[in-house]
C-alpha positions in Angstrom: -109.7 -8.2 -34.6 -106.4 -7.0 -36.2 -105.5 -5.3 -32.9 -106.1 -8.4 -30.9 -103.8 -10.4 -33.3 -101.1 -7.8 -32.9 -101.3 -7.8 -29.1 -101.2 -11.6 -29.0 -98.0 -11.5 -31.1 -96.5 -8.8 -29.0 -97.2 -10.7 -25.8 -95.4 -13.7 -27.3 -92.4 -11.7 -28.2 -92.2 -10.3 -24.7 -92.6 -13.6 -23.0 -96.0 -12.7 -21.6 -97.6 -15.6 -23.4 -96.3 -18.7 -25.1 -98.2 -20.9 -27.5 -97.4 -24.6 -26.9 -98.8 -25.5 -30.3 -95.9 -23.8 -32.1 -93.9 -26.4 -33.9 -90.3 -26.7 -32.7 -87.5 -27.5 -35.1 -84.5 -29.5 -33.9 -82.1 -27.3 -31.9 -79.4 -26.0 -34.2 -77.6 -24.1 -31.5 -77.2 -25.2 -27.8 -75.4 -22.6 -25.7 -74.4 -22.2 -22.1 -74.9 -18.9 -20.4 -73.2 -18.5 -17.0 -74.4 -15.8 -14.6 -72.3 -14.0 -12.0 -75.3 -14.5 -9.7 -75.9 -17.3 -7.3 -79.0 -19.6 -7.5 -82.3 -18.2 -6.3 -81.5 -14.5 -7.1 -83.7 -12.3 -9.3 -81.2 -12.3 -12.2 -81.5 -16.1 -12.5 -85.3 -15.6 -12.9 -84.7 -12.9 -15.6 -82.1 -14.9 -17.4 -84.3 -18.0 -17.6 -87.1 -15.8 -18.9 -84.8 -14.5 -21.6 -83.7 -18.0 -22.5 -87.3 -19.1 -22.6 -88.3 -16.2 -24.9 -85.4 -17.1 -27.3 -86.4 -20.7 -27.3 -90.1 -19.9 -28.1 -89.4 -17.2 -30.7 -86.8 -19.3 -32.5 -89.0 -22.3 -32.6 -86.5 -24.3 -30.6 -83.6 -23.6 -33.0 -81.6 -21.8 -30.3 -81.5 -23.1 -26.8 -79.6 -21.4 -24.0 -78.9 -23.2 -20.7 -78.5 -20.7 -17.8 -75.9 -21.7 -15.2 -75.3 -20.1 -11.8 -72.3 -18.3 -10.5 -69.1 -20.4 -10.4 -70.6 -23.3 -12.4 -67.7 -23.2 -14.9 -65.6 -20.1 -14.1 -65.3 -17.4 -11.4 -67.7 -14.5 -11.9 -64.8 -12.1 -12.6 -63.5 -14.4 -15.3 -66.8 -14.4 -17.3 -65.6 -12.0 -20.0 -62.3 -13.9 -20.6 -64.2 -17.2 -20.7 -66.7 -15.9 -23.3 -63.9 -14.3 -25.3 -62.0 -17.6 -25.4 -65.2 -19.7 -26.1 -65.1 -21.6 -22.8 -68.7 -20.6 -22.6 -70.9 -19.3 -25.4 -72.3 -16.4 -23.3 -72.3 -14.9 -19.9 -73.9 -12.4 -17.6 -72.0 -9.9 -15.5 -71.6 -6.1 -15.3 -69.4 -4.0 -17.5 -67.9 -2.4 -14.4 -66.3 -5.8 -13.6 -63.9 -4.9 -16.4 -62.7 -1.6 -15.0 -59.5 -3.3 -13.9 -58.8 -3.6 -17.6 -60.0 -0.1 -18.5 -61.9 2.4 -16.2 -64.6 3.4 -18.7 -66.4 0.1 -17.9 -68.1 1.8 -15.0 -69.5 4.6 -17.1 -71.8 2.0 -18.9 -73.2 -0.1 -16.2 -72.6 1.8 -13.0 -71.8 5.5 -13.6 -71.2 7.4 -10.3 -74.4 9.4 -9.7 -75.1 9.5 -13.4 -71.5 10.4 -14.1 -72.2 13.8 -12.7 -74.4 14.6 -15.7 -77.8 14.3 -14.0 -78.8 11.1 -15.8 -80.9 8.7 -13.8 -81.3 5.0 -14.7 -83.9 5.7 -17.4 -81.8 8.5 -18.7 -78.8 6.1 -18.9 -80.8 3.6 -20.9 -82.0 6.4 -23.2 -78.4 7.4 -23.8 -77.5 3.8 -24.5 -80.3 3.2 -26.9 -80.7 6.7 -28.5 -77.8 8.9 -27.6 -74.8 7.0 -29.1 -74.1 5.0 -26.0 -74.7 1.6 -27.7 -71.9 2.3 -30.2 -69.5 3.4 -27.6 -70.4 0.3 -25.5 -69.6 -2.1 -28.3 -66.4 -0.1 -29.0 -65.4 -0.5 -25.4 -65.6 -4.3 -25.5 -64.3 -4.9 -29.0 -61.7 -2.2 -29.5 -60.6 -1.0 -26.0 -60.7 -4.4 -24.3 -59.9 -6.2 -27.6 -62.5 -9.0 -26.8 -64.2 -10.8 -29.6 -67.6 -10.6 -28.1 -71.1 -9.1 -28.8 -72.3 -7.4 -25.7 -75.8 -6.1 -24.6 -77.1 -4.3 -21.6 -80.0 -6.4 -20.5 -81.3 -5.6 -16.9 -81.5 -2.4 -15.0 -81.3 -3.5 -11.3 -80.4 -0.2 -9.5 -80.4 1.8 -7.5 -78.2 -0.2 -5.1 -78.3 -0.1 -1.4 -75.9 1.9 0.8 -75.2 -1.3 2.7 -75.6 -3.9 5.5 -74.0 -3.2 8.9 -73.8 -4.6 12.4 -74.8 -1.2 13.8 -76.1 2.1 12.3 -73.5 4.2 10.6 -73.7 7.8 11.9 -70.9 9.5 9.9 -68.5 9.2 7.0 -65.7 9.0 9.6 -67.3 5.9 11.0 -68.0 4.4 7.6 -64.5 4.8 6.3 -63.0 2.8 9.2 -64.9 -0.3 8.0 -63.5 -3.0 5.7 -66.4 -2.7 3.3 -67.4 -4.9 0.4 -68.2 -2.6 -2.5 -68.4 -3.0 -6.3 -65.0 -3.0 -8.1 -64.0 -0.1 -10.3 -65.2 3.4 -9.9 -67.2 2.9 -6.6 -64.1 1.3 -5.1 -62.0 4.2 -6.3 -64.3 6.7 -4.7 -64.4 4.9 -1.4 -60.6 4.9 -1.4 -60.5 8.6 -2.1 -62.9 9.1 0.8 -60.4 7.3 3.0 -62.3 4.0 3.1 -61.2 0.3 2.7 -63.0 -1.3 -0.3 -63.2 -5.1 -0.5 -64.2 -6.8 -3.8 -66.0 -10.1 -3.2 -68.5 -12.1 -5.3 -72.0 -12.7 -3.9 -71.4 -16.2 -2.7 -68.4 -15.0 -0.7 -70.2 -12.3 1.3 -71.7 -14.3 4.2 -68.6 -16.5 4.8 -66.4 -13.4 4.7 -68.7 -11.6 7.2 -68.8 -14.6 9.5 -65.0 -14.8 9.6 -64.6 -11.1 10.2 -62.9 -10.4 6.8 -65.5 -7.6 6.1 -67.3 -5.3 8.6 -70.1 -4.3 6.2 -71.3 -5.1 2.7 -73.3 -3.9 -0.2 -74.6 -6.3 -2.8 -77.3 -5.1 -5.0 -80.8 -4.3 -3.7 -83.5 -5.8 -1.5 -84.6 -8.4 -4.1 -81.1 -9.7 -4.6 -79.9 -9.2 -1.0 -82.7 -11.1 0.7 -82.1 -14.5 -1.0 -78.5 -14.4 0.1 -79.5 -14.3 3.7 -77.5 -11.2 4.6 -80.0 -10.5 7.4 -78.6 -13.5 9.3 -75.2 -11.7 9.7 -76.2 -8.0 9.7 -79.2 -6.4 11.4 -78.9 -2.8 10.1 -79.6 -1.9 6.5 -79.8 1.3 4.4 -80.9 1.5 0.8 -79.7 5.1 0.2 -76.5 4.3 -1.7 -74.9 6.6 -4.3 -72.1 4.4 -5.6 -74.5 2.7 -8.0 -77.7 4.7 -8.1 -77.6 3.4 -11.7 -76.8 -0.3 -12.2 -77.4 -2.2 -15.4 -76.3 -5.8 -16.0 -74.9 -7.2 -19.3 -75.2 -10.4 -21.4 -72.2 -11.0 -23.6 -71.8 -13.5 -26.5 -68.7 -15.1 -27.9 -68.0 -13.3 -31.2 -67.6 -16.4 -33.4 -70.7 -18.0 -31.9 -72.7 -14.8 -32.5 -71.5 -14.6 -36.1 -72.5 -18.2 -36.6 -76.2 -17.3 -36.0 -78.3 -16.5 -39.0 -79.7 -12.9 -39.1 -83.2 -14.0 -37.9 -81.8 -15.6 -34.8 -79.5 -12.6 -34.1 -82.6 -10.4 -34.3 -84.6 -12.7 -32.0 -81.8 -12.5 -29.4 -81.7 -8.7 -29.7 -85.5 -8.4 -29.3 -85.5 -10.7 -26.3 -82.8 -8.7 -24.6 -84.6 -5.4 -25.4 -87.7 -6.9 -23.8 -85.6 -7.9 -20.8 -84.7 -4.2 -20.2 -88.4 -3.4 -19.7 -89.1 -6.6 -17.9 -86.3 -5.9 -15.4 -87.4 -2.4 -14.6 -90.9 -3.6 -13.7 -89.6 -6.8 -12.0 -87.2 -5.0 -9.7 -89.6 -2.2 -8.7 -92.1 -4.9 -7.5 -89.6 -7.4 -6.1 -87.5 -4.9 -4.2 -90.7 -3.6 -2.5 -91.8 -7.1 -1.5 -88.3 -8.1 -0.4 -87.9 -5.0 1.9 -91.0 -6.1 3.8 -89.5 -9.6 4.3 -86.2 -8.1 5.4 -87.8 -6.0 8.0 -89.7 -9.1 9.2 -86.3 -10.7 9.9 -85.6 -8.2 12.6 -83.6 -5.8 10.4 -83.6 -2.1 11.3 -83.6 0.4 8.5 -81.6 3.6 8.9 -80.8 6.7 6.8 -77.4 7.1 5.3 -75.3 9.6 7.3 -76.0 13.2 6.5 -72.4 13.9 5.5 -72.3 10.8 3.2 -73.7 12.4 0.0 -71.5 15.6 0.0 -68.4 13.5 0.7 -69.3 10.9 -1.9 -70.1 13.5 -4.6 -66.8 15.4 -3.9 -64.7 12.3 -4.3 -66.7 11.1 -7.3 -66.0 14.4 -9.2 -62.3 14.1 -8.3 -62.1 10.5 -9.6 -64.0 11.2 -12.8 -61.9 14.3 -13.5 -58.6 12.5 -13.0 -59.7 9.6 -15.4 -61.1 12.1 -18.0 -57.8 14.0 -18.0 -55.7 10.8 -18.4 -57.7 8.6 -20.8 -59.1 9.8 -24.2 -61.8 7.0 -24.4 -63.0 7.7 -20.9 -63.3 11.4 -21.8 -65.1 10.5 -25.1 -67.8 8.4 -23.2 -68.2 11.0 -20.5 -68.7 13.8 -23.0 -71.2 11.8 -24.9 -73.2 11.3 -21.7 -73.1 14.9 -20.9 -74.2 16.0 -24.4 -77.2 13.7 -24.1 -78.0 14.8 -20.6 -77.8 18.5 -21.5 -80.8 17.9 -23.8 -82.8 15.3 -21.8 -82.3 16.2 -18.1 -83.9 19.6 -18.1 -87.1 17.9 -19.4 -87.0 15.0 -17.0 -86.3 17.4 -14.1 -89.6 19.1 -14.8 -91.6 15.9 -15.3 -90.2 14.5 -12.1 -92.1 17.1 -10.2 -95.2 15.1 -11.1 -93.9 12.2 -9.1 -93.7 14.4 -6.0 -97.3 15.6 -6.5 -98.6 12.0 -7.1 -96.8 10.5 -4.1 -98.0 13.5 -2.0 -101.6 12.9 -3.1 -101.3 9.2 -2.0 -100.3 10.3 1.5 -103.4 12.5 1.9 
């Protein structure tokens, strides 16, 4: 009986079950959370789930209204808007701030695990158990000097290689394209490879492609790409990207608004965001698989990334990381922290990953 009671409570906290009979107090806090994602994309589903969880667990005392990209500010202006209190909270990716300081990419989109061997689960482990959380908060509050309280909330990687009008057969062919890629470190690597990076928000991709401003694009993954309708413009797709093999989205809160919450509501928000990390991993694994089936049904042809892509990308990644590490003490501090954690964890996960190969091989028998 006690176990059933515990599981029921845990289900409520994770948003698995809600009890309508719970009495709701009058809302004490009503906040707006603007996303960097357009309507109908998976992050809107996850953010609304998070807001619902907070509403239920707080008994209605904290209500968060989720708004789509551009509702109040430009996606790349979300941090400044939250910092200034234009909106109480926002969702974007830390690497959107790499123009302010390059270490942003090490938190949400490290190039191939920052060369440390970390995969997406390893990155989350570093964030939650390896000192990453403290460095992440330091990045926002001390390096960027933003009065915000940030949280990683949704692992949505790995990201695709990209959408194209014909298969890309070599790096030489790829680097001739005006290619939409994430800002920050991925763009720096593409530049070093000799490519032409273009930084555009999600709602700009199709108009830019139709007007010939870009020749190819990457957005996120099948689950996010399909709702945008990229298959209407591009008929060739590869999901074997290295620029963001790890990709984790953020939710950031205005510092004054965060401090205005009593400790129990702060704890509720933190628990709901931690639940979102797990929810997102399961959500994207399933949704990406389903979306890829739909994408193929639209007449899109899948192709492998060029054989010379990985060596060229890794070579340029190491060059970019080394230059930033030599130039910036905080960048070096974060990178060394990731390496120290990876030196302990990666040898173990490398061994256990062999089980995945055995399991998948058995499924093919």
